[in-house]
N, C-alpha and C positions, 0 to 999 in steps of 0.2 A: 628494174627489176623488182615485180609487185609482192609486195611483202607479208599484205595481209588481204582479207575480205573485205568486200563493202561495210559488210556488220562490225568487221576489227576496225576500220577507219573511222564509222561513225561514232563507234565506241571510244578511241581514240580522240577524236575532236570534242566528245562531251567531257571527257577526262582533263584534258587542257584548259576547256573553260570552266570545270569545276576547281581546277587548280592552275590559275593563269601563272604562277611563279614557276611553272613546268617549262614553260616558251621562252621566260623573259632570258636575253640575251643569248639566244641560240643562232643568230644569225654570224656572231662572233664564234662561236664554238665550233660553227660549220666550216668558217673560213679556215679556223686554225688547222681542224682535222683534214681539211684537202691540202693545206700547206705540209701538214706531217706529213698526207698519204703520198706526197710527189716526190717524197725521198724513195718512195719503193721503187720507183721509176729510173731511179738514176742509173742503177747498176746496168740495167738493157743498154740504155742511151752510150752511158760510156763505152760498152763493149764494141757496140757499133760504129763509134767513133774510132776506137782504137783498131778495129779489124779493116775499116774504108780508110784511113787515114794514117794511123800510126804505122802499119804495116803497109803501105802502097809501095815504098821502096824496096822491098822485101822481093829479090828474082828467086828463081831455082838456083842461077851459080852465088847467089850471096844472099842464103836467107836469112842471116843475123842484121842485114841493113834495115833497120827498125828505127822511126822517129820517138826515142828514148825521152825526148824532153816535153815531147808532145804527151805521152802517157804518163809520165810525172803531171805534167801541169794538172792531166784529167783526172788522176786520182786525188792529188791536191784539192781541186776543185770541188768535186764529190765529195770529199771527207768534208769540207767545210758547210758545204750543201744539207750533209747528210745530220750536222751536229744540228742546224738551223731547223731543219723538218722533225729532229727528233724532239727539239725543245718544244716548237709547237705541236706536236701529236701530246707529248706529255702536258701541254698546259689545259688541251681540248680535252684530253682524258679528265684532270684534275677537275675543271671547271663542269664536265658532265657531273663527275661524281660530287659534288659539293652543290650543286643545283637539285640533282635528282635526291639527294639527301633532304636537302630544306624541301622539297617540293613534297614528300613522303612525310616528314615531321608537319607539313602545315593540312594534309590529306588525313592522318590520324587524328591531328585536335580537332579538325573539322567535322570526321566522322563521329567520334564520340559528343562532340559539342551536337550535332543533330541527333543522334540515338537518344541524347539524356533530354533533348524536347520532345521527341515523339509522344504521342497519346498513350496512356496506359494501353488501349485498345490494340494499339499498333505493338506493344510491348506483350501482349497476351498473344496476339496474333502469332510473332516470330518466337521459334523458340533462344531462352538465352544464349545456350551455346550455338546457335547458329550467328546472332550479332557478336557473341564474342570472339567467333572467327572473321567478321567481316575487319573488324580492329587487328585481330592478331595476324590468322595465317593469309587471308587475301592480301591482307598490305605487304605482310613480309615477302608475299610471292612477287609484287610488285619488286621489291628491294632486290630480290636476287637477279629478277631480270634487268633491270637498270645498273646492276654491277657484272653482267656478261651480256645478256643479248642487247641491251641499249648501247654498248661500249661496242658490239659487235656491228649493228647496224651502222653506229657514227664512223666507225674506223675502215671499215668495209666496203660502205656505199660510196664515203669518198673515195678508196683507191680505185673502185669501179669507174667512177668517173673520170680521174684523172687517165687510168690506165687507157679508156674509151678513148681521149681527146689524141693522147700520143698514138695509139694504133693507127689512127683515121689520118694521121698526118702523115706516118709510115707508108702504108699502104691501103686505102681506102676500101681496094676489091676483097683483099684476106680479112679486113677488120669486119665487112661483113659478112662474109663465111665463117669466121668466130661468133659473131653471134647471132647469125642465124642457126647454126648448130645448138645455140645454149637457149635460144626459145623454148623449142617443148620440155626443158627443163622448169620453165615457170609455167608452160602449161599443166605439166605436173603436178607443181605445187598448189595451182587452183585450185584442180579439181580435187586434190587431198585438203583442203585448208578447210572446206566445210566442213568437213567432214571429224577432222580435229577439233575445231571448233564446239561442235555437238560432243563429242567424247570427252573434252575439257569439261565443260558446263558440265555434265552428266557428275563426272570425276569431283569438281568442288562441290556439288550439290552433295554426292554422299560424303564427303567427307563433312561438312557441315551439320549431316544429319548424325554421323559418328560423334563429334564433337556434342551434340545434343542431348545423344540419348547416353553417353559418359558421364555428363554432365549430372543428369537426372538419378543414373544409377549412384553417384556419389552424395549427392545433396538429398536422394530418397531412401540413403542406406539404412537409416534407422527404420523405416516402414518397412523396407524389404528384410529386415533381420526380423522385427515382427509376425510376419506371416511365412517365415521361409522361402521367401520367392525370389530370392538373389539369383538361383539357377534360370527361374524362367526370365525374369527380366534379362540376365546376361545373355539368353540366347537371342534377344533381341539386338542386344548391343554385338554379339555375334554375326546376326544376320547385315545390320548394318554395316559393319567391318567388310563382310563378307561383298556386300554390292560396292561398297569403295572398291575393296581391289579389284572387282572385275570390271570396273568402269576405268582405273588407271593402266587395267592390263590392255585393255580395248585402245586406250588413247595410245598406249605405247607401242602396241603394235602398227598402228595406223602409222603414226611417227617414224616406226622403222622404214616403211617403205621410202624414205626420203632420202635416210642416212646413206646410201651408196650412189644416190643419183648422182653428184658432183664429181667422184672421180670415173664413174662411165662418160660420162659428156666430156669431162677433161682429156681423157685419153685418145677420145675420137676429135676431137676439136684440133690437139697438136696434130694428131696422124693428117688429119686434113690442111694445117696450114702446112707441114712441111711436104706434102703431094704436090697440093697447088705450086708453092712457091718454087720448088724445082721444075715442076713441069712450064711453066712459066716462061723462068732461066731469065738470064741476063736483060733479055730482049725486051722485058718489062719494066726496066728500069730498077728494081729492087735489086740493090746490092748485096753481096754475100753477108757482109756484116748487119745490114738492113734485115734481112733475113733470120739471120740467128738472135740479133736483140729482140724481133719480132714474135719468135719461139718464146722467151722468157718472158715477154711481156703476155702472148697467152696462159700461160701459166699465171703473170700477176692475176690476170683477169678472171682465171676459174677457181683460185684459191678463196675469194670472199664467197663465191656460189656456193660452194662447199661446205664453208663454212655456215654459210648462211641456210643451208638446211638443217645443220645441225641445231641450231639457235630456234629453228623455225615453232618444233614442237613449245621449248622454254615461252616463244612469245604467245602461242594460242592459251598457255597456261595463264599468263598474264593478263592477256585481254578477258580471259573468264573470269577473272578474279577484280578486273578494274569493272567488268559489267554488271558482277553481284555489288561491289561497293557502290556504285552508280545507283544502283536497283535501290539502296537504302539512302541514300541523298535524295532519290526521287520522292521518297514520300513524305507527303506535307506535312512539317511540324504542327503539332496541335496539343489543346487549341492555339490558333494562331496568334501571335502577339496585337493589339490595338493598332493600330495607325495613329490615331487621336488621342491617349489615355487621358481618361477624364479624373482628375485630382479627387482623391474623397479623406476626409481625416478621419482619426478613429475617435468613438463615439457611442453614444445609443441609437445602433443603425439597424431599422427594420428588414426583414426578409419578404420579397414578394414573389409569388410564384406563380406565372401566368399563362394557363396553359399550356403546361409542360408536357412534351411528348418526345421520347426518344427509342430509335432502332439502332441495333447492332448491324455493321456491314454484312454483304454476304461473307461465309466463309470460302476459303479455297476449292474450289469447284462447285460453286452455285451460283446461279444466274444473278443478275443486277437486280431484278425483280424478288429474289427472295430475301425479304428483309426478316431479321429477328426484333420484334416490336417488343419492348420490356416495359415503357410508361407512355399512359395515352390522356391526354388534357387535364392534366393535374394544376389545380389553382390552389392556392391558400396564400394567410400571409400570417411571419409568424412575428408578433412583436419584438423589439429587443428585453433581453435578460428573461424572455422564456424559455424554461426546461421540456424540451420537445423528447417523444421515443416516438420513433418510426416501429411498427411491425406487421407481422402478414407473416404468410409463410411462405418456405424457403422458394427462391424463385417468383415471388412477389413483385419484385424491383427496388427494394430496400435501397442496398448495397447500390445500385445504380444511382438512385438521387441522391444518396450522399455524396459519389463522384460526382455528377453533375452541379451541386449546390456546392463544392471545393474546384470546380472548374478545372477536373481532370480531365474532361468532355464537353461538349456543347450540345445542347439540345437541337432535336432533329426539328421541333417545330416546339415554337413559344418561346420565353425567357426566362431568367432569374435576374432581381436588381438588390443592389444592396445598399440602405440609405437613400434610393432610390435612382441608383445608379447602375444602368446593364452591365452585369459582372463580366462579360465579354467588352466592355470599355476601361475597365479597370488595369491598371498594368499591374503584370505577376507579380513584381515584386512589393507591391504596396498590399496588393491581394494577400499574399503569402504573411504580412503583418497584421492583416486584421482577421483572417481566418485560418485555423490549424486543423490538422485533421491528425488522429490518434487510429490507425487503423487497427484490425482486431488482431494481427500479427506482426509488432511494430520491428523494422530490421535495426537489427545495432552491427555497426563494423568492431572488426575484428580489432580492437584496441581497448583502452581503457574508461571507466564512467566517464570522467571529466571529456575526456573526446568527444566520447559520442555525443555529453552534453551542448558541448561548443560547438555543434554543427547547427545547433538552434541557434547560438547568440556568440559568436566566435572571440568578441572582446570580452566576455565574462571573467572573473577573477575568480580565484577558488574560493572566496568567501560568499561571493554572488551565488557561486551552485551550492557550498552549504547552505544558504539562505532559503534557496530556492526548495529542499527539502522539508526544510521546518516550515517553509511557508503553506506546503500540502499536506503539512502533518505525515510528513515521514521520516523523522529526524531519528527516531528510534531503528528503524531498518538500514538505514544509512549506518549509522554506528556500529551495525552488525557487520556491516563488510569489512572483509580480511583487511583490506590495503584501502579502505576510505574511497579516496576519488580517482587513485592509483589502480585501484581493482580492474583487472583485466577479465572483459566477459566474453573473451574466445571468439572464434567466428559464427557469426549471424547469433551472438549470444547464448554459444551453446553453453556457458558454464554458469548461467542464471537459469530458472526455470521460467515457464511462459508467464507468471504472475509478475514477476521479478522484473523479467524484459517490459511488461505494459508500466510498471510504477518506474522506472526508468524513462519512458516513452511521456508518461503524462509528466514528470519533472520536465522535462526537455521541453513540452507544450509551455509549460507553467513561464519559462523565461522568456519568450516570446509578448507575452501577457496580451492575448488576440480577444477580440470582443466576441467572436465567433468562433466556436467548440466546437467541432465535429467529431463524434466516438462511436467507432465501429463494433458496439458492446465489448466494450475492456473487460467484463468479468463473465466471458463466456465460458473459458478453458482454466480456472485458477482452483485452487483448491480452499478450501474454507477459511482458512486464517489469512490468504493473501487477499480474499475475496473482501475479508474487511476493513484490511488496508487500504484496497484499491475503492470500495466504497466510501472509504474514510477521506482518501485523498480528491475523489469525484466530486464529495458532496465539498472542498474546499475549493477546487478548481474552478465549479460550475457558478460560485460566486458572483455576481456583479456581471455576467455576459450571459450571452445567447448560448444554449447548448443544445446539439441536435445529437441524441443517441441511438445508431441502428441496433434497436434491439431486439437479442435473440432470447433473453430471458424476459419474463414478463414482470420480474423483480424492478428491474427497471423501469416500466410503465407504472408499476405503482409509484413511484417515486417523482415522478415528473407533472410539470403542470396542465400538459395535453398531450395527447394520444393522436399520432396520424396513421389510421389503419388502411394498408395497400393489399389490394389481393388482384393479382393476375394483372398488375399495373395499374390499377384505377384507384384512386382514392375515394374508397368507399362509408368512413367514419371519421369523424373527427371531434373530438372532446376530451375534458379529462378522464381518469380513470375511472373516478365516480358515478360519471353520468353515462360512460359503454357501458360497463359491468352490469348495468339495469336496463340496458336495452337490448331487445332481440338483435343480433347480430353477429359478427363474426367476431369480434373482439371478446363476447360473454362468453362464445362458445370456449374459445382458445384459452380463456381466464380459466373456466371450470378443469378443461382436462389439465392445463398446467399444475393448478391448486390440487388436482387429484395425484396425478402425477408426483408431487411437493409432500403430502401428505403422505403418500405410499413411501417414498423413499425415505422419512422421516421413521 
């Protein structure tokens, strides 16, 4: 019996290749399942032998003349075999459960590691709720399938093989009749399966959209409250939930077409066996006991078909979930690790940017030719120890340049080298010791201050962490924390202000003692007193290393040794603040506007 369409088989093959442990030892498990399922045919065989041989001496004049000894031997032999078959079946079930759970654990870990290695561009393309659903909901769907559906396929498939063999041995003609009548059921399943696949794909997609929109509703709660937009956004969540419900209802209705199929075909098959068996009579060589046993075997043959129709919809759900998981695993990790990494020592490392261009890949629904060009032909050299500010209007490519320098993405054209070594030839672990990024909105985990700092340096002692605050001139702020290092920051650092989260991020960066520090404007969204602390900490942490600041405030550019001015992805000006402010150009205009707004605010 074909249990899945070609697409489902392809997905299964890909899944086995992705998780090889899923198929390990499957041969022995199948053998044990066959042995266990053979116990299901013992009773029909015993009945046949008992009727044909145990009752052969019985006559109408002496109906009690039965070979009791033979019947007792048959019952004892059947009981022993059933015990052996039961042990074999239980072992097969246990092996399948252990192997499937081990494989699912491996798949979860592999999926988590793969998502972790995806480029930031891939993370931006996928809703975070959708990625979470891959690791949780989709893998849980596979777990549910293996706990019932996979078990049903193993045991029922083995039973059908055993029963088919015994039926052919009894009477090949009646066996062909049963198989012939059951064949249309296979045809029905094949016709409906393609629709089930599409329906469950739509259902899983709608489910991930519900998770994504719900995650946005929760994480964006502050913004929604600020604009009283909860009801408006709630309609979006409601629409996602309705779409998911409609998709699941459609899939359920299609699956419901299969539910009564087994019962219908079962009744037809048994009726045909009885009619043809009686019509052929004893002349066919089919004894009374064999006919009775064959009827029992017919039920045994049709039982798994009826049950498999019930698990078919779960199969399609699992196939859909596996396809979505494999879709994530098929995304190339990025940037890829170098095949032959070049070692580079910490020290005075210059940065060289050569003919750098970058284009974001087309969004969903756009053609491959539609490129989002962000940077065009940037070339510059940043000597070690230089304090650089990258400025430009919104969308000029400042943040993208910072991501390329940190190798969160690889350039489309050109390259970046550190200390003369191409950045894509440096092992990621070594690069992260040389170069550290402090984003504009640093992420803090829901834990203590100490735990968030130790993500950078797990071996750091409490004294090391306290010294790190002193090193960046933040001892006074640290001493004001209610519980010192054990202060809980809350989810995403919610119990701290934006500026305080930046302070912890700077201390965390200082623990690594990098040669190159990239700052995505740490002072862009903080109050005046925190800005003073941040500026003081930045001055401390910038000493003796190269610092590249993505400057949203020109006060950063004023303090920098060098200013790079971007306009629509092109490097249009390069020099010190004193040089650029006196030259006609974009920087002078930006500075005049900033200075005017600064004086007005004062």
